[in-house]
C-alpha positions, 0 to 999 in steps of 0.5 A, spaced: 500 500 499 502 507 498 500 513 501 495 515 496 492 508 497 491 509 504 488 516 504 483 513 499 481 508 504 481 513 510 477 518 506 472 512 504 471 510 511 471 516 515 467 521 510 460 521 509 456 526 504 451 528 509 457 530 514 457 538 515 465 537 515 469 531 513 471 527 519 478 526 515 479 534 516 479 534 523 486 534 527 489 527 528 493 521 524 492 514 522 499 511 523 505 513 528 509 508 523 511 509 516 507 507 510 512 501 509 509 498 516 502 496 512 505 489 511 504 482 514 507 482 521 507 479 527 505 485 531 499 490 531 500 495 536 494 500 538 494 506 542 487 509 544 488 516 540 493 521 538 494 526 544 494 533 544 490 539 542 484 537 538 485 544 535 492 542 532 492 544 525 495 537 522 488 534 519 488 526 519 488 526 511 494 530 511 498 527 516 496 519 515 503 516 517 510 518 519 515 520 514 519 514 511 523 510 516 521 513 522 516 512 528 513 518 532 514 514 538 521 514 537 523 520 532 517 525 533 519 531 538 514 532 543 518 536 547 519 543 544 515 548 540 519 547 533 517 539 534 516 535 528 521 530 525 526 536 524 528 540 530 533 542 535 533 536 539 534 532 532 541 529 531 543 527 524 536 526 522 534 523 529 531 525 535 536 524 541 533 519 545 534 523 551 529 528 549 524 523 548 517 524 552 516 519 558 511 516 554 515 515 548 521 512 552 516 507 555 513 505 548 520 504 545 522 500 551 516 495 549 518 495 542 525 492 544 521 487 548 518 485 542 525 484 539 523 490 534 526 496 531 521 502 532 521 503 524 519 496 523 513 495 527 506 498 525 503 503 530 496 506 530 490 508 535 483 505 536 481 512 533 484 517 529 482 523 532 486 527 537 485 529 544 488 531 550 484 525 553 481 519 550 474 520 555 474 527 551 473 525 544 466 528 542 462 523 538 466 517 540 462 511 538 461 514 531 469 515 531 470 507 533 465 505 528 468 509 522 475 508 524 474 500 525 472 499 518 479 502 516 482 497 522 479 492 518 482 493 512 489 494 515 488 487 519 487 484 512 493 486 510 497 485 517 494 479 519 498 479 526 499 474 531 498 479 536 494 485 537 497 489 543 493 495 546 496 500 550 491 500 555 488 494 558 482 498 560 477 501 555 480 499 548 482 492 550 475 491 552 472 494 546 475 490 541 471 484 544 465 488 542 467 491 536 464 489 529 462 482 531 469 480 533 468 473 536 472 471 543 474 464 543 470 460 549 476 456 550 481 462 552 477 467 557 481 473 559 487 472 563 492 476 567 499 478 567 501 479 574 507 477 579 507 478 586 508 486 585 502 487 581 497 486 575 501 488 568 496 486 563 490 482 560 490 477 554 485 473 550 484 470 544 479 473 539 477 472 532 477 479 528 472 480 522 476 482 516 474 487 511 472 481 506 468 478 512 473 473 513 475 471 521 482 472 523 484 469 529 489 473 534 492 474 541 490 480 544 495 483 550 493 489 553 498 492 557 498 499 562 497 505 558 504 508 557 502 515 560 502 517 567 495 515 569 496 508 566 503 507 569 500 509 576 494 505 576 498 499 574 502 501 581 508 503 576 508 510 578 514 513 575 518 507 572 521 509 565 520 502 563 515 496 563 516 491 568 520 485 567 514 481 569 511 483 563 517 483 559 518 475 561 511 474 559 512 477 552 518 473 551 515 466 553 508 467 549 509 472 544 516 471 541 
C-alpha cells in the first residue's frame, strides 16, 4: 500500500456526504509508523488516540503516517515548540533519545521487548482523532465505528499474531465488542501479574476482516504508557515496563 492508497481508504471510511465537515479534516493521524509498516507482521500496536490539542492544525488526511523510516514514538519531538521530525533536539536526522517524552521512552522500551526496531513495527490508535484525553473525544462511538472500518482493512494486510493495546481498560475491552469480533470460549481473559502487581490482560479473539473473513489473534493489553496508566498499574514513575511483563512477552509472544 502506498500513501495515496491509504488516503483513499481513510477518506472512504471516515467521511460521509451528509457530514457538515469531513471527519478526515479534523486533527489527528492514522499511523505513528511509516507507510512501509502496512505489511504482514507479527505485531499490531494500538494506542487509544493521538494526544494533544484537538485544535492542532495537522488534519488526519494530511498527516496519515510518519515520514519514511521513522516512528513518532522514537523520532518525533514532543518536547519543544519547533517539534516535528526536524528540530533542535534532532541529531543527524534523529531525535536524541534523551529528549524523548516519558511516553515515548516507555513505548520504545516495549518495542525493544518485542525484539523490534521502532521503524519496523506498525503503530496506530483505536481512533484517529486528537485529544488531550481519550474520555474527551466528542462523538466517540461514531469515531470508533468509522475508524474500525480502517482497522479492518489494515488487519487484512498485516494479519498479526498479536494485537497489543496500550491500555488494558477501555480499548482492550472494546475490541471484544467491536464489529462482531468473536472471543474464543476456551481462552477467557487472563491476567499478567507477579507478586508486586497486575501488568496486563490477554485473551484470543477472532477479528472480522474487511472481506468478512475471521482472523484469530492474541490480544495483550498493557498499562497505558502515560502517567495515569502507569500509576494505576502501581508502576508510578518507572521509566520502563516491568520485568514481569517483559518475561511474559518473551515466553508467549516471541
